[in-house]
Structure formats: C-alpha cells, structure tokens
C-alpha positions, 0 to 999 in steps of 0.5 A: 818532647816525649808524647807522654809529656805532651799529653800531660802538658796539654791536659794540665793546660786545658784543666788550668783554663777550665778551672780558672774560668770557672773560679773567675766566674764563681768568685767574681759573681759572688764578689759582684753580688756582695759588692752590689748588696753593700752598695744598696745598703750603704746607699740607703744609709746615706739617704737616711743621713741626708734626711738627718742633715736636712732635719738639722738644717730645719732645726738650726737655720744658721748651721752652715754659718756656725762651723762649730755646730757643723763639726758637732753634728758631724761627730754626733752622726759618725758616732751614732751611725758608724759611718764616715761623713763629710760636709761641704759647703755649696762652694766645695769648702770642707765644713766637716771631715770624718771619713776615716781617710788620711787623704780623703779630700780628693776622693770627696771632691770626685764624689761631689763631682759625680753628683747625687746619683753617683757612687765612687770608690776610694782606696788607701792601702788595703782599705776600700770605701764606697763614696756617696755624695748628695746635695741637701737643700732647705730654703735656698741653702745647700750643703753637700753630704758625703758618706764613706762606707768601708767595704774592705771586708768584701775585697778581703773576702774575695782575695781570701777566696782567690788565695784559697783557690790558688792553693787548692789548684796547686794541690789539684795540679800536682795530683792530676799531673802525677795521675795524668803522667802515669796514665800517659806512660801507660798509654804510650808504652806500646808506642815505645815498644813499637819504636824499640822493635822498629829500631831492632829491625832496622839494625838487622833483627828481622825476627823481632815482633811487638807481640801486643794484643788487644782491640784498640787502635794501637793494638791494631797498628802493632798487628799491622806492624808485625805483619809488615815485619813478617813480610820484611823478614821473608823478603830479606830471607828470600834475598839472602837465599837468592844471594847464596844461591847465586854465589853457589851457582857461580862457584859451581859453574866455575868449577864445572868449567875449570876441571874439564878445561884444565884437563883438556888444555893439558891434553891439547898441549901434550898433542901440540908440543910432542910426538906421542904414541898413537894409543896416547894420542887417541885417548887424549883426543877422546877425552877432549871430545867427550869433555867438549860434548859434555860442556856443550850439553851443559851450556845447552842446559844452562841456556834452557834453564835461563830461558825457563824463568817463570818470573819472565815467561808464561806458557800457553797450555794445550791439551797433551795426550798422556799416551803421546807423552809416554811414547815421546819420553820413551823415544827420548831415552837411550835405546839401551836403557839399563832399567825397565820402565813401568807405565801405568795410567797413561793409556788414555786421558789428556793434560794441559801443558807444553808437550816438549817441556813435559817430555823434558821433565819426565826424561830428566826425572827418569834419568835421575832414577836410572843413575840411582841404580834401582835394586829391582831394575825398574822405574814406575811412572804412574798417572792418577786422576782425581778431582779434575787433576792428574797426579804423575809420580816417578818412583824408583828403589835406588840409593835414595836421598838423605832428608837434609839434602832434599831441600837443595836438590833443585838448586842448579849444580847441586849434586848429592854425590858429585863424584858419582854424578860426574862419572855418570855425565851428570851436571846437577842441572836436571832437577833445577830444570824440572823444578822450573818446568813444573812452576811454569805449569802452575805446580811443583815437585814433591819429593819423598825419599829414604836412603837405601829405599828409593825416591818418589817424585810427584807433581800435579797437572790440570786435566784437559776437558774432552 
C-alpha cells in the first residue's frame, strides 16, 4: 500500500473514531436526558392514577367484587388521562387491561414483580412503553395499578438522529477522503521523486538529481540524497578513470615492450643463424645493446613509479637548501647539455622535501624542456618566495603542448608525439613520476602551454624555517 493511501486511511480511521465517539456521547446524552424526563413525568402521572384508583375504592367499596365497575373505571381513566392502564387483583388476576399492547400480560406481570418503586420497559414492534406498577390499598383490600406510557417518540427521535449523523458522516468522509488524499499525494510527491531518482541512479544514471529545495525535513533529506549521489558519481567517475588508465597503462606498457623485443629477437636470430658482415653484426649488436639499456631504464622507472604511490607511502620532509638542489640537478644532467639552464632565486633559502626526489623531479622537467627544443636554446628555472612557500617554475620556449593534451600528460606512457619521444629515448614516464613526487610533497604540477610558444610547469613547496 502506498504511503499516501496509508496516510489517508489512518486519518479517516482516526476521524471516524473521534466522530463516532462524539456522536455517541452527544446523542446518548440527549436520549438519556429525554428518557429520564419522560420517566419522571410518567411516574408523576402514574402516582396521580394511583390516587384516583384509591379514591374510587373509597367511593365504591365493592369495586373489586364488581368486575363491570372495574372495567368501566379503567375505560374512563384511559379516556380521560390518555395513558394505558391495567388493574390486577392482589392474586395477580387481570381485572382490566387497556395498555394498548397486544401481548401485554407478561410485561404487566414483570412490572408487578418489580414492585411499587420499579420501572420496566416493554417493546412490541417499533413501540416502546415505560411500565409503572403500584399497589393501591384501602381497608385491607389491595389492587395493583399498572400504567403503560408510550415513549416510542423518544426512541424514534434517537434513531432519526443516528441515521442523520450516519448520512452526514458519509458525506464528511467522502469530502475529507478526497482532501486528505490530495494533500497526502502532494506531501508524498517528493518521496516519489526520491524513489524515481534512486532507481535511475541504480540503473547507471549517476548524473540524476532530485533538484528539490525547501526548509522541511523532506527537502533536507533530498539535499542529503543529492550530496550522496554527487559523491557516488564522483567515485564512479574515479573508478571508470582508474579502469581506463589501467587499461591504457597495460596497453602502452605491452606496446613499449613488444616493439623493441620484436626487433631485438630478429637481430638476435640473424646473429645466431647466419654469418653476416662485420658492419651488420656491429649494427645488430648496437641495436640490441641500446634497446636493452632502454628497457632497463624503463623497468627502473616503472619500479620507481610503483614505489612512489602516495596512497601507500608518506615522506619525512626535511630542509633542503635550494643551492644544493640546483647543483645536484646540474650534475645529474648530461655533461653536454644542448640548452643553457638559467637558475634564478636558488642562491639562498631552504624548502621542506626529499632532496633525491626533488632532484629527480627537476631533472625530468628540465629533460622534457630539452626535448621540446627551445627556440632560444635556454630553460629558465625560477624560485620565488611568498607567504611561507616557495614557488618553483620550469619554463621553456619550445614546441608547446596542445590544450586538449594537457589533462593527460601525467598519465604513464602517455606521449604527445610518440615517434619523436621514442627517437629521443622517451618512455612517457617522466611526467607521471613528477606528478607522484609532487603529490608526496603535498603539492601538484600546474601546466601552462601554447603550441609553438613553449611550456611552463609550476609547483609549490613549503619554505623551511631558519
């Protein structure tokens, strides 16, 4: 059962309980009051009839012994008083019966058995009577006078009130049911939206949101749900990206291994299976040697890359002098450097970091700048201090990188120009290593580049005190 139907049913049941209890109390109170008033009036009338019968007994001592006189008295009093009367002897024999009831002898006897202080009810069909019985005595003689007073109108009025209330209740229930159903549907509509949105997200539409606003509890729930959906979407996108990156990594790594291995296998088979000229043998041996060295370097970079996982490793950052860092980077670069390095701001100061990893970071960034073949033959490495941090920038005026490539250049094996990179002994691992080293130092690489204008790489380190 839907929540709107449950709310409607619950409210209708509560309304029915309250209305019926109220109506029962109200109609019952009125009915009891009317019945009590009728009983008091009828009791007074009965006492008056007892007085009249006693008076008749005084005037006609032989009244009981003369049944025609009793019948005549009963008929006169019934006509005069307008009430039903029955007169019984002391032994319980009916001397006169004018109660208006067809089978009134049993109720009459019950009234007599109830005594002079009691009142009983008799019912025939739709009619109801109040019965009063009292003994009338004079000079040792006793007669029983029973008065029957019709109170059917009181019961009929109560039944009419109950029927009217039932009709009114049905009309009220119909109107209230429609109103409550409409309000319940309106109140539960946000829950329907939540349900539809959750099903859509479960089916894969992670970008779906409820879009509900407001200050009530349902709106707060919807806002929390949207925040949760946003987190789920981000996590799903991260997982998708991780899967794609892993597939690209495996594909690129396989390709990087397969191409030189195929050539090396061919040259090795040539050297093993046939006599070749010395210059061919030398060329084959050189190729095998250089490709082996390249694969060895690739393997070393891969091992370093895996070891520098920021999620499973933390660094103990220590003060590193900028002058020492610049000297160590310069020594790590080839002695015959094809470009001129311009150091600025490295004369003094210290940063917090790992000296070896920072050296590798700058070495890879400078090597990438060399491969970009700067127009002016120089690479600028600048250190600027601001707000307790040191911003280090590596800038060249080389070929530059297209804007659409910037987001992927830190992925392993990703190369903007693969043929040129391999010709320059590139593996596509340098910037991936740099990105991980930066993350381990609590920073990240920021790239700005324009094709034909050059590239600038920037990262920030904490300045060491003292």
